[in-house]
Chimera marker file (.cmm) of the C-alpha trace (Angstrom):
<marker_set name="trace">
<marker id="1" x="0.000" y="0.000" z="0.000" r="1" g="1" b="0" radius="0.5"/>
<marker id="2" x="1.253" y="3.477" z="-0.888" r="1" g="1" b="0" radius="0.5"/>
<marker id="3" x="0.899" y="6.312" z="1.602" r="1" g="1" b="0" radius="0.5"/>
<marker id="4" x="0.576" y="9.917" z="0.522" r="1" g="1" b="0" radius="0.5"/>
<marker id="5" x="1.283" y="12.524" z="3.170" r="1" g="1" b="0" radius="0.5"/>
<marker id="6" x="-0.717" y="15.744" z="3.464" r="1" g="1" b="0" radius="0.5"/>
<marker id="7" x="1.544" y="17.974" z="5.587" r="1" g="1" b="0" radius="0.5"/>
<marker id="8" x="-0.507" y="21.132" z="4.988" r="1" g="1" b="0" radius="0.5"/>
<marker id="9" x="-3.307" y="19.611" z="7.123" r="1" g="1" b="0" radius="0.5"/>
<marker id="10" x="-1.225" y="19.966" z="10.307" r="1" g="1" b="0" radius="0.5"/>
<marker id="11" x="-1.811" y="23.740" z="10.379" r="1" g="1" b="0" radius="0.5"/>
<marker id="12" x="-5.565" y="23.137" z="10.300" r="1" g="1" b="0" radius="0.5"/>
<marker id="13" x="-5.330" y="20.365" z="12.906" r="1" g="1" b="0" radius="0.5"/>
<marker id="14" x="-3.201" y="22.474" z="15.258" r="1" g="1" b="0" radius="0.5"/>
<marker id="15" x="-5.516" y="25.467" z="14.920" r="1" g="1" b="0" radius="0.5"/>
<marker id="16" x="-8.525" y="23.251" z="15.597" r="1" g="1" b="0" radius="0.5"/>
<marker id="17" x="-6.933" y="21.926" z="18.803" r="1" g="1" b="0" radius="0.5"/>
<marker id="18" x="-6.412" y="25.454" z="20.148" r="1" g="1" b="0" radius="0.5"/>
<marker id="19" x="-10.047" y="26.402" z="19.744" r="1" g="1" b="0" radius="0.5"/>
<marker id="20" x="-12.534" y="25.413" z="22.404" r="1" g="1" b="0" radius="0.5"/>
<marker id="21" x="-15.570" y="26.530" z="20.440" r="1" g="1" b="0" radius="0.5"/>
<marker id="22" x="-16.756" y="25.193" z="17.112" r="1" g="1" b="0" radius="0.5"/>
<marker id="23" x="-15.308" y="27.395" z="14.368" r="1" g="1" b="0" radius="0.5"/>
<marker id="24" x="-18.580" y="27.325" z="12.425" r="1" g="1" b="0" radius="0.5"/>
<marker id="25" x="-20.584" y="28.457" z="15.475" r="1" g="1" b="0" radius="0.5"/>
<marker id="26" x="-17.983" y="31.173" z="16.118" r="1" g="1" b="0" radius="0.5"/>
<marker id="27" x="-18.281" y="32.441" z="12.535" r="1" g="1" b="0" radius="0.5"/>
<marker id="28" x="-22.083" y="32.470" z="12.824" r="1" g="1" b="0" radius="0.5"/>
<marker id="29" x="-21.882" y="34.554" z="16.036" r="1" g="1" b="0" radius="0.5"/>
<marker id="30" x="-19.116" y="36.899" z="14.849" r="1" g="1" b="0" radius="0.5"/>
<marker id="31" x="-21.064" y="38.368" z="11.940" r="1" g="1" b="0" radius="0.5"/>
<marker id="32" x="-17.720" y="39.433" z="10.409" r="1" g="1" b="0" radius="0.5"/>
<marker id="33" x="-18.671" y="38.004" z="7.057" r="1" g="1" b="0" radius="0.5"/>
<marker id="34" x="-15.819" y="39.317" z="4.931" r="1" g="1" b="0" radius="0.5"/>
<marker id="35" x="-13.136" y="38.434" z="7.491" r="1" g="1" b="0" radius="0.5"/>
<marker id="36" x="-14.613" y="34.954" z="7.960" r="1" g="1" b="0" radius="0.5"/>
<marker id="37" x="-15.258" y="34.447" z="4.222" r="1" g="1" b="0" radius="0.5"/>
<marker id="38" x="-19.015" y="34.033" z="4.680" r="1" g="1" b="0" radius="0.5"/>
<marker id="39" x="-20.660" y="33.994" z="1.273" r="1" g="1" b="0" radius="0.5"/>
<marker id="40" x="-24.290" y="33.585" z="2.269" r="1" g="1" b="0" radius="0.5"/>
<marker id="41" x="-26.515" y="33.446" z="5.344" r="1" g="1" b="0" radius="0.5"/>
<marker id="42" x="-29.866" y="31.761" z="4.833" r="1" g="1" b="0" radius="0.5"/>
<marker id="43" x="-32.713" y="31.114" z="7.234" r="1" g="1" b="0" radius="0.5"/>
<marker id="44" x="-31.210" y="27.819" z="8.457" r="1" g="1" b="0" radius="0.5"/>
<marker id="45" x="-27.935" y="27.536" z="6.539" r="1" g="1" b="0" radius="0.5"/>
<marker id="46" x="-24.621" y="29.338" z="6.065" r="1" g="1" b="0" radius="0.5"/>
<marker id="47" x="-22.088" y="29.111" z="3.216" r="1" g="1" b="0" radius="0.5"/>
<marker id="48" x="-18.429" y="29.714" z="4.087" r="1" g="1" b="0" radius="0.5"/>
<marker id="49" x="-15.301" y="29.560" z="1.955" r="1" g="1" b="0" radius="0.5"/>
<marker id="50" x="-12.792" y="27.030" z="3.225" r="1" g="1" b="0" radius="0.5"/>
<marker id="51" x="-9.734" y="28.855" z="4.646" r="1" g="1" b="0" radius="0.5"/>
<marker id="52" x="-7.645" y="25.776" z="3.847" r="1" g="1" b="0" radius="0.5"/>
<marker id="53" x="-9.023" y="24.976" z="0.380" r="1" g="1" b="0" radius="0.5"/>
<marker id="54" x="-8.183" y="21.971" z="-1.743" r="1" g="1" b="0" radius="0.5"/>
<marker id="55" x="-8.949" y="24.086" z="-4.827" r="1" g="1" b="0" radius="0.5"/>
<marker id="56" x="-10.038" y="27.621" z="-5.635" r="1" g="1" b="0" radius="0.5"/>
<marker id="57" x="-13.668" y="28.245" z="-4.640" r="1" g="1" b="0" radius="0.5"/>
<marker id="58" x="-13.805" y="25.277" z="-2.228" r="1" g="1" b="0" radius="0.5"/>
<marker id="59" x="-16.805" y="26.084" z="-0.023" r="1" g="1" b="0" radius="0.5"/>
<marker id="60" x="-18.609" y="24.624" z="2.981" r="1" g="1" b="0" radius="0.5"/>
<marker id="61" x="-22.386" y="24.564" z="3.377" r="1" g="1" b="0" radius="0.5"/>
<marker id="62" x="-23.593" y="24.069" z="6.938" r="1" g="1" b="0" radius="0.5"/>
<marker id="63" x="-26.757" y="24.248" z="9.007" r="1" g="1" b="0" radius="0.5"/>
<marker id="64" x="-26.682" y="27.209" z="11.389" r="1" g="1" b="0" radius="0.5"/>
<marker id="65" x="-27.784" y="24.934" z="14.209" r="1" g="1" b="0" radius="0.5"/>
<marker id="66" x="-24.895" y="22.975" z="15.746" r="1" g="1" b="0" radius="0.5"/>
<marker id="67" x="-25.719" y="19.363" z="14.938" r="1" g="1" b="0" radius="0.5"/>
<marker id="68" x="-23.512" y="16.407" z="14.066" r="1" g="1" b="0" radius="0.5"/>
<marker id="69" x="-25.678" y="14.017" z="12.046" r="1" g="1" b="0" radius="0.5"/>
<marker id="70" x="-27.966" y="13.952" z="9.008" r="1" g="1" b="0" radius="0.5"/>
<marker id="71" x="-30.843" y="12.520" z="11.006" r="1" g="1" b="0" radius="0.5"/>
<marker id="72" x="-30.844" y="15.614" z="13.228" r="1" g="1" b="0" radius="0.5"/>
<marker id="73" x="-31.647" y="17.912" z="10.291" r="1" g="1" b="0" radius="0.5"/>
<marker id="74" x="-35.177" y="19.270" z="10.021" r="1" g="1" b="0" radius="0.5"/>
<marker id="75" x="-36.980" y="19.047" z="6.695" r="1" g="1" b="0" radius="0.5"/>
<marker id="76" x="-36.529" y="22.813" z="6.314" r="1" g="1" b="0" radius="0.5"/>
<marker id="77" x="-32.758" y="22.510" z="6.860" r="1" g="1" b="0" radius="0.5"/>
<marker id="78" x="-32.464" y="19.623" z="4.394" r="1" g="1" b="0" radius="0.5"/>
<marker id="79" x="-34.357" y="21.589" z="1.758" r="1" g="1" b="0" radius="0.5"/>
<marker id="80" x="-32.309" y="24.770" z="2.220" r="1" g="1" b="0" radius="0.5"/>
<marker id="81" x="-28.965" y="22.943" z="2.372" r="1" g="1" b="0" radius="0.5"/>
<marker id="82" x="-29.565" y="21.001" z="-0.831" r="1" g="1" b="0" radius="0.5"/>
<marker id="83" x="-31.028" y="24.028" z="-2.630" r="1" g="1" b="0" radius="0.5"/>
<marker id="84" x="-27.882" y="25.972" z="-1.674" r="1" g="1" b="0" radius="0.5"/>
<marker id="85" x="-25.584" y="23.144" z="-2.767" r="1" g="1" b="0" radius="0.5"/>
<marker id="86" x="-27.316" y="23.240" z="-6.149" r="1" g="1" b="0" radius="0.5"/>
<marker id="87" x="-27.137" y="27.047" z="-6.364" r="1" g="1" b="0" radius="0.5"/>
<marker id="88" x="-23.480" y="27.021" z="-5.270" r="1" g="1" b="0" radius="0.5"/>
<marker id="89" x="-22.521" y="24.459" z="-7.887" r="1" g="1" b="0" radius="0.5"/>
<marker id="90" x="-24.139" y="26.584" z="-10.605" r="1" g="1" b="0" radius="0.5"/>
<marker id="91" x="-22.435" y="29.775" z="-9.387" r="1" g="1" b="0" radius="0.5"/>
<marker id="92" x="-19.009" y="28.116" z="-9.265" r="1" g="1" b="0" radius="0.5"/>
<marker id="93" x="-19.564" y="26.446" z="-12.646" r="1" g="1" b="0" radius="0.5"/>
<marker id="94" x="-20.552" y="29.782" z="-14.211" r="1" g="1" b="0" radius="0.5"/>
<marker id="95" x="-17.574" y="31.647" z="-12.686" r="1" g="1" b="0" radius="0.5"/>
<marker id="96" x="-14.788" y="29.053" z="-12.901" r="1" g="1" b="0" radius="0.5"/>
<marker id="97" x="-15.939" y="26.382" z="-15.375" r="1" g="1" b="0" radius="0.5"/>
<marker id="98" x="-14.530" y="23.356" z="-13.520" r="1" g="1" b="0" radius="0.5"/>
<marker id="99" x="-14.512" y="19.920" z="-15.133" r="1" g="1" b="0" radius="0.5"/>
<marker id="100" x="-16.316" y="18.375" z="-12.164" r="1" g="1" b="0" radius="0.5"/>
<marker id="101" x="-17.095" y="18.645" z="-8.457" r="1" g="1" b="0" radius="0.5"/>
<marker id="102" x="-16.588" y="16.660" z="-5.286" r="1" g="1" b="0" radius="0.5"/>
<marker id="103" x="-19.385" y="16.919" z="-2.717" r="1" g="1" b="0" radius="0.5"/>
<marker id="104" x="-18.440" y="15.415" z="0.609" r="1" g="1" b="0" radius="0.5"/>
<marker id="105" x="-19.289" y="15.230" z="4.261" r="1" g="1" b="0" radius="0.5"/>
<marker id="106" x="-17.367" y="13.600" z="7.108" r="1" g="1" b="0" radius="0.5"/>
<marker id="107" x="-19.423" y="12.675" z="10.156" r="1" g="1" b="0" radius="0.5"/>
<marker id="108" x="-17.415" y="12.037" z="13.310" r="1" g="1" b="0" radius="0.5"/>
<marker id="109" x="-13.707" y="12.249" z="14.080" r="1" g="1" b="0" radius="0.5"/>
<marker id="110" x="-13.135" y="8.650" z="12.933" r="1" g="1" b="0" radius="0.5"/>
<marker id="111" x="-14.519" y="9.600" z="9.507" r="1" g="1" b="0" radius="0.5"/>
<marker id="112" x="-12.176" y="12.567" z="9.215" r="1" g="1" b="0" radius="0.5"/>
<marker id="113" x="-14.405" y="15.375" z="10.469" r="1" g="1" b="0" radius="0.5"/>
<marker id="114" x="-12.276" y="18.266" z="11.688" r="1" g="1" b="0" radius="0.5"/>
<marker id="115" x="-15.317" y="19.771" z="13.378" r="1" g="1" b="0" radius="0.5"/>
<marker id="116" x="-18.365" y="18.072" z="14.858" r="1" g="1" b="0" radius="0.5"/>
<marker id="117" x="-20.709" y="20.673" z="13.310" r="1" g="1" b="0" radius="0.5"/>
<marker id="118" x="-22.269" y="19.014" z="10.254" r="1" g="1" b="0" radius="0.5"/>
<marker id="119" x="-21.060" y="20.618" z="7.026" r="1" g="1" b="0" radius="0.5"/>
<marker id="120" x="-20.749" y="19.738" z="3.360" r="1" g="1" b="0" radius="0.5"/>
<marker id="121" x="-17.673" y="20.449" z="1.245" r="1" g="1" b="0" radius="0.5"/>
<marker id="122" x="-18.237" y="21.456" z="-2.367" r="1" g="1" b="0" radius="0.5"/>
<marker id="123" x="-14.900" y="21.283" z="-4.178" r="1" g="1" b="0" radius="0.5"/>
<marker id="124" x="-14.596" y="22.188" z="-7.859" r="1" g="1" b="0" radius="0.5"/>
<marker id="125" x="-12.217" y="19.947" z="-9.803" r="1" g="1" b="0" radius="0.5"/>
<marker id="126" x="-10.241" y="20.391" z="-13.002" r="1" g="1" b="0" radius="0.5"/>
<marker id="127" x="-8.404" y="17.770" z="-15.001" r="1" g="1" b="0" radius="0.5"/>
<marker id="128" x="-4.802" y="17.795" z="-13.824" r="1" g="1" b="0" radius="0.5"/>
<marker id="129" x="-5.522" y="19.715" z="-10.612" r="1" g="1" b="0" radius="0.5"/>
<marker id="130" x="-3.768" y="17.154" z="-8.436" r="1" g="1" b="0" radius="0.5"/>
<marker id="131" x="-0.014" y="17.061" z="-8.287" r="1" g="1" b="0" radius="0.5"/>
<marker id="132" x="2.775" y="16.403" z="-5.841" r="1" g="1" b="0" radius="0.5"/>
<marker id="133" x="3.700" y="20.062" z="-5.289" r="1" g="1" b="0" radius="0.5"/>
<marker id="134" x="1.731" y="19.972" z="-2.033" r="1" g="1" b="0" radius="0.5"/>
<marker id="135" x="3.403" y="16.799" z="-0.791" r="1" g="1" b="0" radius="0.5"/>
<marker id="136" x="6.958" y="17.558" z="-1.898" r="1" g="1" b="0" radius="0.5"/>
<marker id="137" x="7.217" y="21.213" z="-0.926" r="1" g="1" b="0" radius="0.5"/>
<marker id="138" x="4.242" y="21.675" z="1.423" r="1" g="1" b="0" radius="0.5"/>
<marker id="139" x="2.921" y="24.207" z="-1.085" r="1" g="1" b="0" radius="0.5"/>
<marker id="140" x="-0.532" y="24.388" z="-2.570" r="1" g="1" b="0" radius="0.5"/>
<marker id="141" x="-0.755" y="26.176" z="-5.899" r="1" g="1" b="0" radius="0.5"/>
<marker id="142" x="-3.854" y="28.353" z="-6.202" r="1" g="1" b="0" radius="0.5"/>
<marker id="143" x="-4.372" y="30.296" z="-9.415" r="1" g="1" b="0" radius="0.5"/>
<marker id="144" x="-6.187" y="33.159" z="-7.663" r="1" g="1" b="0" radius="0.5"/>
<marker id="145" x="-6.029" y="34.700" z="-4.182" r="1" g="1" b="0" radius="0.5"/>
<marker id="146" x="-8.694" y="33.647" z="-1.701" r="1" g="1" b="0" radius="0.5"/>
<marker id="147" x="-9.737" y="37.314" z="-1.357" r="1" g="1" b="0" radius="0.5"/>
<marker id="148" x="-10.374" y="37.617" z="-5.107" r="1" g="1" b="0" radius="0.5"/>
<marker id="149" x="-12.289" y="34.335" z="-5.158" r="1" g="1" b="0" radius="0.5"/>
<marker id="150" x="-14.353" y="35.545" z="-2.175" r="1" g="1" b="0" radius="0.5"/>
<marker id="151" x="-15.234" y="38.825" z="-3.917" r="1" g="1" b="0" radius="0.5"/>
<marker id="152" x="-16.359" y="37.048" z="-7.086" r="1" g="1" b="0" radius="0.5"/>
<marker id="153" x="-18.395" y="34.416" z="-5.264" r="1" g="1" b="0" radius="0.5"/>
<marker id="154" x="-19.945" y="36.922" z="-2.839" r="1" g="1" b="0" radius="0.5"/>
<marker id="155" x="-21.086" y="39.127" z="-5.733" r="1" g="1" b="0" radius="0.5"/>
<marker id="156" x="-22.507" y="36.093" z="-7.546" r="1" g="1" b="0" radius="0.5"/>
<marker id="157" x="-24.488" y="35.044" z="-4.446" r="1" g="1" b="0" radius="0.5"/>
<marker id="158" x="-25.835" y="38.590" z="-4.068" r="1" g="1" b="0" radius="0.5"/>
<marker id="159" x="-26.850" y="38.651" z="-7.746" r="1" g="1" b="0" radius="0.5"/>
<marker id="160" x="-28.480" y="35.219" z="-7.510" r="1" g="1" b="0" radius="0.5"/>
<marker id="161" x="-30.814" y="36.470" z="-4.761" r="1" g="1" b="0" radius="0.5"/>
<marker id="162" x="-32.140" y="39.511" z="-6.637" r="1" g="1" b="0" radius="0.5"/>
<link id1="1" id2="2" r="1" g="1" b="0" radius="0.2"/>
<link id1="2" id2="3" r="1" g="1" b="0" radius="0.2"/>
<link id1="3" id2="4" r="1" g="1" b="0" radius="0.2"/>
<link id1="4" id2="5" r="1" g="1" b="0" radius="0.2"/>
<link id1="5" id2="6" r="1" g="1" b="0" radius="0.2"/>
<link id1="6" id2="7" r="1" g="1" b="0" radius="0.2"/>
<link id1="7" id2="8" r="1" g="1" b="0" radius="0.2"/>
<link id1="8" id2="9" r="1" g="1" b="0" radius="0.2"/>
<link id1="9" id2="10" r="1" g="1" b="0" radius="0.2"/>
<link id1="10" id2="11" r="1" g="1" b="0" radius="0.2"/>
<link id1="11" id2="12" r="1" g="1" b="0" radius="0.2"/>
<link id1="12" id2="13" r="1" g="1" b="0" radius="0.2"/>
<link id1="13" id2="14" r="1" g="1" b="0" radius="0.2"/>
<link id1="14" id2="15" r="1" g="1" b="0" radius="0.2"/>
<link id1="15" id2="16" r="1" g="1" b="0" radius="0.2"/>
<link id1="16" id2="17" r="1" g="1" b="0" radius="0.2"/>
<link id1="17" id2="18" r="1" g="1" b="0" radius="0.2"/>
<link id1="18" id2="19" r="1" g="1" b="0" radius="0.2"/>
<link id1="19" id2="20" r="1" g="1" b="0" radius="0.2"/>
<link id1="20" id2="21" r="1" g="1" b="0" radius="0.2"/>
<link id1="21" id2="22" r="1" g="1" b="0" radius="0.2"/>
<link id1="22" id2="23" r="1" g="1" b="0" radius="0.2"/>
<link id1="23" id2="24" r="1" g="1" b="0" radius="0.2"/>
<link id1="24" id2="25" r="1" g="1" b="0" radius="0.2"/>
<link id1="25" id2="26" r="1" g="1" b="0" radius="0.2"/>
<link id1="26" id2="27" r="1" g="1" b="0" radius="0.2"/>
<link id1="27" id2="28" r="1" g="1" b="0" radius="0.2"/>
<link id1="28" id2="29" r="1" g="1" b="0" radius="0.2"/>
<link id1="29" id2="30" r="1" g="1" b="0" radius="0.2"/>
<link id1="30" id2="31" r="1" g="1" b="0" radius="0.2"/>
<link id1="31" id2="32" r="1" g="1" b="0" radius="0.2"/>
<link id1="32" id2="33" r="1" g="1" b="0" radius="0.2"/>
<link id1="33" id2="34" r="1" g="1" b="0" radius="0.2"/>
<link id1="34" id2="35" r="1" g="1" b="0" radius="0.2"/>
<link id1="35" id2="36" r="1" g="1" b="0" radius="0.2"/>
<link id1="36" id2="37" r="1" g="1" b="0" radius="0.2"/>
<link id1="37" id2="38" r="1" g="1" b="0" radius="0.2"/>
<link id1="38" id2="39" r="1" g="1" b="0" radius="0.2"/>
<link id1="39" id2="40" r="1" g="1" b="0" radius="0.2"/>
<link id1="40" id2="41" r="1" g="1" b="0" radius="0.2"/>
<link id1="41" id2="42" r="1" g="1" b="0" radius="0.2"/>
<link id1="42" id2="43" r="1" g="1" b="0" radius="0.2"/>
<link id1="43" id2="44" r="1" g="1" b="0" radius="0.2"/>
<link id1="44" id2="45" r="1" g="1" b="0" radius="0.2"/>
<link id1="45" id2="46" r="1" g="1" b="0" radius="0.2"/>
<link id1="46" id2="47" r="1" g="1" b="0" radius="0.2"/>
<link id1="47" id2="48" r="1" g="1" b="0" radius="0.2"/>
<link id1="48" id2="49" r="1" g="1" b="0" radius="0.2"/>
<link id1="49" id2="50" r="1" g="1" b="0" radius="0.2"/>
<link id1="50" id2="51" r="1" g="1" b="0" radius="0.2"/>
<link id1="51" id2="52" r="1" g="1" b="0" radius="0.2"/>
<link id1="52" id2="53" r="1" g="1" b="0" radius="0.2"/>
<link id1="53" id2="54" r="1" g="1" b="0" radius="0.2"/>
<link id1="54" id2="55" r="1" g="1" b="0" radius="0.2"/>
<link id1="55" id2="56" r="1" g="1" b="0" radius="0.2"/>
<link id1="56" id2="57" r="1" g="1" b="0" radius="0.2"/>
<link id1="57" id2="58" r="1" g="1" b="0" radius="0.2"/>
<link id1="58" id2="59" r="1" g="1" b="0" radius="0.2"/>
<link id1="59" id2="60" r="1" g="1" b="0" radius="0.2"/>
<link id1="60" id2="61" r="1" g="1" b="0" radius="0.2"/>
<link id1="61" id2="62" r="1" g="1" b="0" radius="0.2"/>
<link id1="62" id2="63" r="1" g="1" b="0" radius="0.2"/>
<link id1="63" id2="64" r="1" g="1" b="0" radius="0.2"/>
<link id1="64" id2="65" r="1" g="1" b="0" radius="0.2"/>
<link id1="65" id2="66" r="1" g="1" b="0" radius="0.2"/>
<link id1="66" id2="67" r="1" g="1" b="0" radius="0.2"/>
<link id1="67" id2="68" r="1" g="1" b="0" radius="0.2"/>
<link id1="68" id2="69" r="1" g="1" b="0" radius="0.2"/>
<link id1="69" id2="70" r="1" g="1" b="0" radius="0.2"/>
<link id1="70" id2="71" r="1" g="1" b="0" radius="0.2"/>
<link id1="71" id2="72" r="1" g="1" b="0" radius="0.2"/>
<link id1="72" id2="73" r="1" g="1" b="0" radius="0.2"/>
<link id1="73" id2="74" r="1" g="1" b="0" radius="0.2"/>
<link id1="74" id2="75" r="1" g="1" b="0" radius="0.2"/>
<link id1="75" id2="76" r="1" g="1" b="0" radius="0.2"/>
<link id1="76" id2="77" r="1" g="1" b="0" radius="0.2"/>
<link id1="77" id2="78" r="1" g="1" b="0" radius="0.2"/>
<link id1="78" id2="79" r="1" g="1" b="0" radius="0.2"/>
<link id1="79" id2="80" r="1" g="1" b="0" radius="0.2"/>
<link id1="80" id2="81" r="1" g="1" b="0" radius="0.2"/>
<link id1="81" id2="82" r="1" g="1" b="0" radius="0.2"/>
<link id1="82" id2="83" r="1" g="1" b="0" radius="0.2"/>
<link id1="83" id2="84" r="1" g="1" b="0" radius="0.2"/>
<link id1="84" id2="85" r="1" g="1" b="0" radius="0.2"/>
<link id1="85" id2="86" r="1" g="1" b="0" radius="0.2"/>
<link id1="86" id2="87" r="1" g="1" b="0" radius="0.2"/>
<link id1="87" id2="88" r="1" g="1" b="0" radius="0.2"/>
<link id1="88" id2="89" r="1" g="1" b="0" radius="0.2"/>
<link id1="89" id2="90" r="1" g="1" b="0" radius="0.2"/>
<link id1="90" id2="91" r="1" g="1" b="0" radius="0.2"/>
<link id1="91" id2="92" r="1" g="1" b="0" radius="0.2"/>
<link id1="92" id2="93" r="1" g="1" b="0" radius="0.2"/>
<link id1="93" id2="94" r="1" g="1" b="0" radius="0.2"/>
<link id1="94" id2="95" r="1" g="1" b="0" radius="0.2"/>
<link id1="95" id2="96" r="1" g="1" b="0" radius="0.2"/>
<link id1="96" id2="97" r="1" g="1" b="0" radius="0.2"/>
<link id1="97" id2="98" r="1" g="1" b="0" radius="0.2"/>
<link id1="98" id2="99" r="1" g="1" b="0" radius="0.2"/>
<link id1="99" id2="100" r="1" g="1" b="0" radius="0.2"/>
<link id1="100" id2="101" r="1" g="1" b="0" radius="0.2"/>
<link id1="101" id2="102" r="1" g="1" b="0" radius="0.2"/>
<link id1="102" id2="103" r="1" g="1" b="0" radius="0.2"/>
<link id1="103" id2="104" r="1" g="1" b="0" radius="0.2"/>
<link id1="104" id2="105" r="1" g="1" b="0" radius="0.2"/>
<link id1="105" id2="106" r="1" g="1" b="0" radius="0.2"/>
<link id1="106" id2="107" r="1" g="1" b="0" radius="0.2"/>
<link id1="107" id2="108" r="1" g="1" b="0" radius="0.2"/>
<link id1="108" id2="109" r="1" g="1" b="0" radius="0.2"/>
<link id1="109" id2="110" r="1" g="1" b="0" radius="0.2"/>
<link id1="110" id2="111" r="1" g="1" b="0" radius="0.2"/>
<link id1="111" id2="112" r="1" g="1" b="0" radius="0.2"/>
<link id1="112" id2="113" r="1" g="1" b="0" radius="0.2"/>
<link id1="113" id2="114" r="1" g="1" b="0" radius="0.2"/>
<link id1="114" id2="115" r="1" g="1" b="0" radius="0.2"/>
<link id1="115" id2="116" r="1" g="1" b="0" radius="0.2"/>
<link id1="116" id2="117" r="1" g="1" b="0" radius="0.2"/>
<link id1="117" id2="118" r="1" g="1" b="0" radius="0.2"/>
<link id1="118" id2="119" r="1" g="1" b="0" radius="0.2"/>
<link id1="119" id2="120" r="1" g="1" b="0" radius="0.2"/>
<link id1="120" id2="121" r="1" g="1" b="0" radius="0.2"/>
<link id1="121" id2="122" r="1" g="1" b="0" radius="0.2"/>
<link id1="122" id2="123" r="1" g="1" b="0" radius="0.2"/>
<link id1="123" id2="124" r="1" g="1" b="0" radius="0.2"/>
<link id1="124" id2="125" r="1" g="1" b="0" radius="0.2"/>
<link id1="125" id2="126" r="1" g="1" b="0" radius="0.2"/>
<link id1="126" id2="127" r="1" g="1" b="0" radius="0.2"/>
<link id1="127" id2="128" r="1" g="1" b="0" radius="0.2"/>
<link id1="128" id2="129" r="1" g="1" b="0" radius="0.2"/>
<link id1="129" id2="130" r="1" g="1" b="0" radius="0.2"/>
<link id1="130" id2="131" r="1" g="1" b="0" radius="0.2"/>
<link id1="131" id2="132" r="1" g="1" b="0" radius="0.2"/>
<link id1="132" id2="133" r="1" g="1" b="0" radius="0.2"/>
<link id1="133" id2="134" r="1" g="1" b="0" radius="0.2"/>
<link id1="134" id2="135" r="1" g="1" b="0" radius="0.2"/>
<link id1="135" id2="136" r="1" g="1" b="0" radius="0.2"/>
<link id1="136" id2="137" r="1" g="1" b="0" radius="0.2"/>
<link id1="137" id2="138" r="1" g="1" b="0" radius="0.2"/>
<link id1="138" id2="139" r="1" g="1" b="0" radius="0.2"/>
<link id1="139" id2="140" r="1" g="1" b="0" radius="0.2"/>
<link id1="140" id2="141" r="1" g="1" b="0" radius="0.2"/>
<link id1="141" id2="142" r="1" g="1" b="0" radius="0.2"/>
<link id1="142" id2="143" r="1" g="1" b="0" radius="0.2"/>
<link id1="143" id2="144" r="1" g="1" b="0" radius="0.2"/>
<link id1="144" id2="145" r="1" g="1" b="0" radius="0.2"/>
<link id1="145" id2="146" r="1" g="1" b="0" radius="0.2"/>
<link id1="146" id2="147" r="1" g="1" b="0" radius="0.2"/>
<link id1="147" id2="148" r="1" g="1" b="0" radius="0.2"/>
<link id1="148" id2="149" r="1" g="1" b="0" radius="0.2"/>
<link id1="149" id2="150" r="1" g="1" b="0" radius="0.2"/>
<link id1="150" id2="151" r="1" g="1" b="0" radius="0.2"/>
<link id1="151" id2="152" r="1" g="1" b="0" radius="0.2"/>
<link id1="152" id2="153" r="1" g="1" b="0" radius="0.2"/>
<link id1="153" id2="154" r="1" g="1" b="0" radius="0.2"/>
<link id1="154" id2="155" r="1" g="1" b="0" radius="0.2"/>
<link id1="155" id2="156" r="1" g="1" b="0" radius="0.2"/>
<link id1="156" id2="157" r="1" g="1" b="0" radius="0.2"/>
<link id1="157" id2="158" r="1" g="1" b="0" radius="0.2"/>
<link id1="158" id2="159" r="1" g="1" b="0" radius="0.2"/>
<link id1="159" id2="160" r="1" g="1" b="0" radius="0.2"/>
<link id1="160" id2="161" r="1" g="1" b="0" radius="0.2"/>
<link id1="161" id2="162" r="1" g="1" b="0" radius="0.2"/>
</marker_set>
């Protein structure tokens, strides 16, 4: 079996250990949307850019309520979350034209969840977007700054709600 190391994850892991409170709950309370890369606040759901993205425009869609499992979601939360996943995919496709998407959720520490607040990752993918630059030099190559991506996505979410 081959093992591939992901050394960039240690920064995220170490930061997570320092924090007592759930980072998603903290972002919801802070209301510092630009600083926290919040793209959208719905009635039951929030969309946040991932500060440690796998690719440009990697976002997280989460219920506002702190819950850990699918079965804890209300029907209203399920409907809003999946509507926003669909809307987010269209916005990212229109802005960045990826070749595909990964949609994922990790439930529980054993499954790889960095936070016990249920959230979905929507990661745009392009052919050839994986390479060993990250593993060899602990460097992730992003074609655009996270601030520029945030501005574009934020504007697109605002426009989509008019």
